[in-house]
N, C-alpha and C positions, 0 to 999 in steps of 0.2 A: 770299821765303824766304832769299834770299842775305844778307839783313840779319841772319839768325840765326847765320850762320857765325862772325863775330868773337866774339859773346857765347858761343856754344857752345865755341869754342876756349879762351876764358878760363875757362869753367866746367870744361872737361876738364883743362886744364893746371894749374889751381889745386891739386888734390890731389897732383899729381906734384911740383910745386915745393915744396909744404909738406912732403912726405915726404923730399925731398932735403935741405931745411933741417933736418929731423929728425935728420940725421946730426950736425949742429952742436949743436943744442939739442933734447932729446927732447920738450919741450913742443909742438913743431910737429907731432909725430905725432898728437896728439889732434885738432889742427885739421885735419890731413889726413883723418882718419877722418870728422869731421863734414862737411868739404867734399865728401867722396865721396858722402855721403847727399844733400847739396844738389845735386850734379851729377845724380844719378839723378832726383831730383824735377823739376829744371829740364828735363831731357831728356824726361821723360814729358809734361810740360806742352807743351813745344815739339812733341812728336810729335802731341799732340792737335790743335794748331794746324795742323800739317802735313797731317793727315788731312782737315781741313776744306777746305784748298786743293787737295789732291791725292788725292781719294778713290779713284782708280783705280790708284795705285802700290802694287803688291803688297809691296814691300820694307818699307813701314811696318807692314803687318799681320804680317809675319814678326817685326819688332821687338817689336810688342805681344805676340805669342805667346811670344817669349823672356822678356819682362818677366813675363808671367803664369806661365810655367814656373818662373822664378826664385822668385817669391813663393809659388807653389804648393808647390814642393819645400821651401822654407824653412818654410812653415806645417806641412807634413807631418812635420817633424822631421829632415829630412836635415841632417847636420852642415854647418855653415858652412865647415868645412875643405874640403868637396867643392864648395861653391858659390862660393868666394872669387874665382874667375876670371870668373864670369858678368857681374858689373857692368862689368868692364873690356871684355869682349867686346861687351856691349850698347852701351856708350858709343862704342866704336870703330865699331860697325855703324851707329849713328845718325849719327855724324859722316860716315861714308861715304855714307849716304843724302842728307844735306844737300849734300855736295860733288857727288855724282852729279846731283842735281836742278839745282844751280846751273850745272854744266857743260852740261846738256841745254838749259837756257834760253839760255845764252850762244851755243850753236851754232844755235839757232832764229832768233835775231835777226840 
């Protein structure tokens, strides 16, 4: 799982870097929005892999609950203005899960 950390960092930092570049050239803001969706997709795929290797970790199930809640609220018509913070929180939480698992394995060996 620790092999996922560098790629996860790249995927999470991509939208942030593109948004900052959007200050210089507004066309980067569109790329930042698209890369945010890519980040969510990649993290959900990684989380599926994570569950396969660590089925007893409760944190990953909390993450999936948050993902389901986000899409459920969005589907029910809750304004995206109320939901804009959830993808960032979910990305940070999944990153925390990866780092926490990596540190747990480091201390076991």
